C-alpha positions as CSV (number, residue, x, y, z in Angstrom):
1,M,4.4,102.2,-2.0
2,I,4.3,101.6,-5.7
3,E,7.0,103.9,-6.0
4,K,9.3,103.0,-3.6
5,I,9.6,99.6,-4.9
6,R,10.3,101.3,-8.1
7,Q,13.1,103.1,-7.1
8,S,14.8,101.2,-4.9
9,H,14.8,98.1,-7.4
10,L,16.2,100.7,-9.5
11,D,18.8,102.1,-7.3
12,S,19.6,98.5,-6.6
13,F,20.0,96.6,-9.9
14,G,20.3,99.8,-12.8
15,S,17.2,98.3,-14.8
16,A,13.2,99.5,-15.1
17,P,11.2,96.7,-12.9
18,L,8.4,94.8,-14.1
19,M,5.6,95.8,-11.9
20,L,3.3,93.9,-10.3
21,K,0.4,94.5,-6.9
22,V,-0.8,91.5,-5.3
23,P,-3.8,91.9,-3.2
24,S,-4.8,89.8,0.3
25,R,-7.6,88.4,1.2
26,I,-10.2,87.8,3.8
27,N,-12.7,85.1,3.9
28,L,-16.1,86.6,4.7
29,I,-17.9,83.2,5.9
30,G,-17.1,79.8,5.6
31,E,-14.4,78.0,7.2
32,H,-12.9,74.2,7.8
33,T,-15.1,74.2,4.2
34,D,-12.0,73.9,2.0
35,Y,-10.8,70.6,2.5
36,N,-14.3,69.0,2.4
37,L,-14.9,70.1,-0.8
38,G,-17.6,73.2,0.3
39,Y,-18.2,76.8,-0.3
40,S,-16.7,79.7,1.3
41,L,-17.2,83.5,0.4
42,P,-13.8,85.2,0.2
43,A,-12.7,88.5,-1.1
44,A,-9.6,90.1,-2.1
45,V,-8.4,93.6,-0.3
46,G,-6.6,96.8,-0.1
47,Q,-3.6,95.4,2.0
48,S,-1.3,94.6,-0.7
49,M,2.5,93.7,-1.9
50,I,4.1,95.3,-4.5
51,F,6.9,93.8,-6.9
52,G,9.7,94.8,-8.7
53,F,11.2,92.3,-11.6
54,S,14.2,92.5,-13.9
55,H,16.8,89.6,-15.7
56,N,20.2,89.3,-15.0
57,D,22.9,87.9,-16.5
58,N,24.6,85.9,-13.1
59,G,22.4,83.3,-13.2
60,F,21.1,84.1,-9.6
61,M,18.5,84.9,-8.0
62,N,18.9,88.6,-6.2
63,I,15.8,89.2,-3.7
64,E,15.6,92.5,-1.8
65,A,12.9,92.4,1.2
66,C,11.7,96.7,0.9
67,N,9.9,96.3,4.7
68,I,13.2,94.8,6.3
69,G,15.7,95.9,4.5
70,E,17.4,92.1,3.7
71,R,18.9,91.3,0.9
72,I,20.0,87.6,-0.6
73,Q,21.7,86.1,-3.3
74,F,21.0,82.3,-4.0
75,S,21.4,79.8,-7.0
76,I,18.7,79.0,-8.8
77,W,20.0,75.4,-7.7
78,E,19.7,75.6,-4.3
79,H,17.5,73.3,-2.2
80,D,18.5,74.4,1.2
81,Y,14.9,75.7,3.3
82,P,15.6,77.6,6.2
83,E,12.8,77.1,8.7
84,G,11.2,80.6,9.7
85,S,12.9,82.3,7.1
86,W,11.5,84.0,4.0
87,T,14.1,83.3,1.6
88,G,12.5,79.6,1.7
89,Y,9.2,80.6,0.1
90,F,11.2,82.3,-3.0
91,K,13.4,78.8,-3.3
92,T,10.3,76.0,-3.2
93,I,8.8,78.1,-6.0
94,I,12.1,77.3,-8.0
95,T,12.3,74.3,-6.9
96,E,8.2,73.7,-8.6
97,L,9.4,75.3,-11.7
98,K,12.2,73.4,-11.9
99,E,10.7,70.2,-11.6
100,R,8.1,70.8,-13.8
101,D,10.6,71.5,-16.3
102,F,10.7,75.3,-16.4
103,E,13.8,77.4,-17.4
104,V,14.7,80.0,-15.2
105,D,17.8,82.1,-15.4
106,G,18.8,84.5,-13.2
107,I,16.1,87.4,-11.9
108,N,16.4,90.7,-9.9
109,C,13.2,90.9,-7.6
110,T,12.3,94.1,-5.1
111,F,8.9,93.4,-2.9
112,G,7.6,95.2,-0.1
113,G,4.2,95.6,1.1
114,D,1.4,96.8,3.4
115,I,-0.4,92.9,4.6
116,P,0.3,92.5,8.0
117,I,2.2,89.7,8.9
118,G,0.5,86.6,11.1
119,A,-2.8,88.4,11.0
120,G,-4.5,85.1,8.5
121,M,-4.6,87.8,5.4
122,S,-2.4,85.0,3.4
123,S,0.7,87.6,3.4
124,S,2.7,84.0,3.0
125,S,0.6,83.2,-0.8
126,A,0.6,86.7,-1.5
127,L,4.5,86.3,-1.4
128,N,4.4,83.0,-3.6
129,C,1.7,83.6,-6.2
130,G,3.1,87.6,-6.7
131,F,6.4,85.8,-7.4
132,L,5.9,83.0,-9.6
133,Y,3.2,85.6,-11.2
134,G,5.8,87.7,-12.4
135,L,8.4,84.7,-13.3
136,N,5.3,83.8,-15.6
137,E,5.3,87.9,-17.2
138,L,9.2,87.8,-17.3
139,F,10.1,84.6,-19.2
140,G,7.3,84.7,-21.0
141,W,5.8,81.0,-20.0
142,K,2.1,81.5,-20.7
143,L,1.0,79.8,-17.5
144,T,-2.9,80.3,-16.7
145,N,-3.8,81.6,-13.2
146,R,-4.9,78.4,-12.6
147,D,-1.5,76.6,-13.4
148,I,0.0,79.6,-11.1
149,M,-2.7,78.3,-8.2
150,F,-1.7,75.1,-8.2
151,I,2.1,75.4,-8.1
152,A,2.2,77.6,-5.5
153,Q,-0.1,75.7,-3.3
154,A,2.8,72.9,-4.3
155,A,5.3,75.3,-3.1
156,E,3.9,76.2,0.3
157,H,3.2,72.5,1.0
158,R,7.1,71.8,0.4
159,Y,7.8,74.4,2.8
160,G,5.7,73.2,5.4
161,V,2.5,74.9,5.1
162,K,-0.5,72.7,4.1
163,G,-3.4,75.0,3.6
164,G,-5.7,74.9,1.0
165,L,-6.2,77.0,-2.3
166,M,-9.1,79.5,-1.3
167,D,-5.9,82.0,-0.5
168,Q,-4.0,81.8,-3.8
169,Y,-8.0,81.5,-5.9
170,T,-8.7,84.8,-4.0
171,I,-5.7,86.6,-5.1
172,L,-5.4,85.5,-8.8
173,N,-9.0,86.1,-9.2
174,G,-10.6,88.9,-6.3
175,R,-12.9,91.4,-7.9
176,K,-13.1,95.1,-6.5
177,D,-17.0,95.2,-4.3
178,H,-17.0,91.7,-5.8
179,A,-17.1,88.8,-3.0
180,L,-16.0,85.5,-5.4
181,L,-18.6,82.5,-3.8
182,L,-16.2,79.9,-4.0
183,D,-16.8,76.0,-4.9
184,F,-14.3,74.0,-3.7
185,K,-15.8,70.7,-5.3
186,T,-15.5,71.9,-9.1
187,L,-13.2,75.2,-8.5
188,T,-15.2,77.4,-9.8
189,H,-16.6,81.3,-8.4
190,T,-19.3,82.9,-9.0
191,L,-19.3,86.8,-8.6
192,V,-21.3,88.2,-5.7
193,P,-21.4,92.2,-5.8
194,M,-21.0,93.6,-1.8
195,F,-23.7,96.5,-1.5
196,T,-22.6,97.3,2.3
197,G,-23.1,101.0,2.1
198,D,-22.0,102.8,5.4
199,Y,-21.3,99.5,7.0
200,H,-17.9,98.8,6.8
201,F,-15.4,95.5,7.3
202,V,-13.1,95.7,9.6
203,L,-10.8,93.1,11.3
204,F,-9.6,92.9,15.0
205,N,-6.5,90.5,14.9
206,T,-5.8,89.0,18.8
207,C,-2.3,88.9,18.2
208,V,-1.7,85.3,19.3
209,K,-1.7,82.0,17.8
210,H,-1.5,79.4,20.2
211,S,0.9,76.4,19.6
212,L,-1.5,73.4,19.8
213,V,-3.3,74.6,16.5
214,H,-1.5,71.2,13.8
215,S,-3.2,68.3,15.8
216,P,-6.7,70.2,17.0
217,Y,-6.7,70.8,12.9
218,N,-5.7,67.2,11.8
219,Q,-8.0,65.8,14.1
220,R,-10.9,68.2,13.0
221,R,-9.9,66.7,9.4
222,H,-10.1,62.9,9.8
223,S,-13.0,63.7,12.2
224,C,-14.9,64.9,8.9
225,D,-13.0,62.3,6.6
226,R,-14.3,59.6,8.6
227,V,-18.0,60.5,8.1
228,L,-17.8,61.1,4.2
229,K,-16.3,57.5,4.2
230,L,-19.1,55.9,5.8
231,L,-21.6,57.5,3.8
232,H,-19.7,57.0,0.7
233,E,-19.9,53.3,1.5
234,D,-23.3,53.0,1.4
235,N,-24.1,55.8,-1.0
236,V,-21.5,56.2,-4.0
237,Y,-22.6,59.1,-5.1
238,I,-21.5,61.0,-2.1
239,Q,-18.3,62.3,-2.5
240,S,-18.1,65.7,-0.2
241,Y,-20.2,67.7,1.7
242,Q,-22.4,69.4,-1.3
243,D,-23.9,65.7,-1.5
244,F,-25.9,65.1,1.3
245,D,-27.9,67.1,4.1
246,E,-28.4,66.9,8.2
247,H,-31.1,64.5,7.2
248,T,-29.0,62.1,5.5
249,L,-26.7,62.4,8.2
250,D,-29.2,62.0,10.9
251,L,-30.0,58.6,9.8
252,Y,-26.4,57.7,10.6
253,R,-26.5,59.2,13.9
254,N,-26.3,56.0,16.1
255,Q,-23.4,54.6,13.8
256,I,-21.2,57.7,14.0
257,K,-19.2,58.8,17.3
258,K,-21.0,61.6,18.8
259,D,-17.4,64.4,18.5
260,D,-17.3,63.6,14.5
261,F,-21.2,63.7,14.6
262,I,-21.2,67.7,15.4
263,K,-17.6,67.9,13.4
264,A,-19.7,66.6,10.1
265,Q,-22.6,68.9,11.2
266,F,-20.7,71.8,11.0
267,V,-19.1,71.7,8.4
268,L,-23.0,71.4,6.7
269,R,-24.7,74.0,8.6
270,E,-21.0,76.0,7.7
271,N,-22.0,75.5,3.7
272,D,-25.3,76.6,4.2
273,R,-24.5,79.8,6.3
274,V,-22.2,80.6,3.0
275,L,-25.1,79.9,0.5
276,K,-27.1,82.5,2.8
277,A,-24.8,84.8,3.2
278,A,-24.2,85.2,-0.9
279,E,-27.6,85.7,-1.8
280,T,-28.1,87.9,1.4
281,L,-25.4,89.9,0.5
282,K,-26.2,90.7,-3.0
283,S,-29.6,92.1,-1.8
284,G,-28.5,94.0,0.3
285,D,-30.0,92.7,3.1
286,L,-27.0,93.3,5.6
287,K,-29.0,92.0,8.9
288,T,-29.1,88.6,8.1
289,F,-25.9,89.1,6.4
290,G,-25.1,90.1,10.3
291,Q,-27.0,87.4,12.0
292,L,-24.8,84.8,9.5
293,L,-21.6,85.7,10.9
294,W,-22.8,85.4,14.7
295,Q,-23.9,81.7,13.8
296,S,-20.5,81.2,11.9
297,H,-18.2,82.1,15.8
298,E,-20.8,79.8,17.4
299,G,-20.5,76.9,15.2
300,L,-16.7,77.2,15.5
301,R,-16.6,78.2,18.8
302,N,-19.0,75.2,20.3
303,D,-19.5,72.7,17.3
304,Y,-15.7,72.7,15.9
305,E,-14.1,73.9,18.9
306,V,-11.2,75.9,16.7
307,S,-12.1,79.3,18.6
308,C,-9.7,80.5,21.8
309,E,-10.1,82.9,25.0
310,E,-8.9,86.0,22.8
311,L,-11.0,85.3,19.5
312,D,-14.3,84.9,21.8
313,F,-13.4,87.9,23.8
314,L,-12.8,89.9,20.8
315,V,-16.3,88.7,19.5
316,D,-18.1,88.6,22.8
317,H,-17.1,92.2,23.7
318,I,-18.9,94.0,20.8
319,R,-22.1,91.8,20.4
320,E,-24.2,94.7,22.0
321,K,-22.5,97.4,21.0
322,G,-24.2,99.9,18.5
323,G,-23.7,99.8,14.8
324,V,-22.3,96.2,14.8
325,L,-24.0,93.5,12.7
326,G,-22.1,90.6,12.9
327,S,-18.6,89.2,13.8
328,R,-16.6,86.0,14.1
329,M,-13.7,84.3,14.0
330,M,-11.9,84.5,10.5
331,G,-9.5,81.8,9.5
332,G,-8.2,78.5,10.8
333,G,-8.9,79.4,14.5
334,F,-7.3,79.0,17.8
335,G,-5.9,82.9,17.2
336,G,-6.1,85.5,14.0
337,C,-8.2,88.3,13.6
338,T,-11.9,88.3,14.0
339,I,-13.8,90.2,10.8
340,N,-16.5,92.2,11.9
341,L,-19.4,94.7,9.6
342,I,-19.4,97.6,11.5
343,H,-21.5,101.0,10.6
344,K,-18.6,103.4,10.0
345,D,-19.3,105.8,12.6
346,H,-18.7,103.8,15.4
347,I,-15.7,101.8,14.1
348,K,-13.6,104.5,15.8
349,E,-15.6,104.6,19.1
350,I,-15.5,100.7,19.1
351,W,-12.2,100.0,18.7
352,N,-11.5,102.6,21.5
353,D,-13.2,100.5,23.5
354,L,-12.3,97.2,22.7
355,D,-8.7,97.9,23.0
356,Q,-8.8,99.2,26.2
357,A,-11.1,96.0,27.5
358,Y,-8.3,93.8,25.4
359,H,-5.2,95.0,26.7
360,Q,-6.9,94.9,30.3
361,Q,-7.8,91.7,29.8
362,F,-4.6,89.7,28.7
363,G,-2.2,92.0,28.8
364,I,-1.6,92.8,25.0
365,R,-2.5,94.4,22.2
366,A,-5.1,93.9,19.2
367,E,-4.8,95.5,16.7
368,M,-7.4,96.9,14.1
369,F,-7.4,96.5,10.6
370,E,-9.9,98.4,7.7
371,V,-10.1,96.7,4.7
372,E,-11.5,97.3,1.5
373,V,-12.4,95.2,-1.4
374,G,-10.3,95.1,-4.3
375,E,-8.8,93.7,-7.5
376,G,-7.2,90.4,-7.5
377,I,-3.6,90.3,-8.6
378,R,-2.3,92.6,-11.9
379,L,0.7,93.9,-13.4
380,L,1.1,97.2,-13.3
381,D,4.1,98.4,-15.6
382,A,5.7,95.8,-17.9
383,G,9.1,97.3,-17.3
384,C,11.8,97.0,-19.9
């Protein structure tokens, strides 16, 4: 793919490009903890996006999407963001930069890769971070990774994607063979070595995304906010879900709506699972790590209520299979992928069985992706 992007850029624009490799990401454990300023355990993975950049003197942005064979040109002064179009991600980045008084001239950009679209592996964040990182290198702005992270998030919000910072943070800071124990309260991380031996992380994609996602997401967030507000009123030191435990929460049980209590309790337990998972992963205790994955899914299904029939099927179908240590839904919920820890000798057999069973149950095909933990975003070639 690297040479394909390089050659395509040369053929289209006649310049040797500055080249970047931008990873996708997985989240081992820790869902719906980001906006509650808790913890998660993500990692950058090998499925990636490759970018090529060069200057031009016509003052336009020339963007070429190699995977789909499309090419667009737009002025840096355009402010329309076509809904559902990949071009909007590039335009929102330019708008965010101009509002921050960065001087942006014409550039050529070619990109492509093998990040599955719609599988919850952050293809949109890879697109934003990669484009912004490349512009930073091309124009010599000396933006830090932290700067890039916040501008990329602001651009996604402008385009209507109201995500947290885990995706951008992981893409920019990933390390080969390590997960990041990410603290959302301080926006710092600790590297966690991953000793998984013959066990591999595998994603099974439901290939569905239920349309009711936005309303339930907001309801759960409001539940957590109401509980935090109540506890903060009595305890000013409580400013996030890192600042109290289940015992403290239980003292307020009679003052909290039952559903709100259950949602807050899930966040506290998920935070605890993340911290335990980091320790077990570091020590190589994969059996306990796998149990934490199962527990996380049960909490997401029964307490936070963000799973769906298809996700539950993928998890439940492999629960008793040999070679499987753990499985859970990954991401915001209501579709997307499960993340699974499976012995390498059993992956093919389990997938063949699951693929047929899933198709028989739902009439659609699931997808499988093996992932390998890799480096964060990196410069491949400075071009000319």
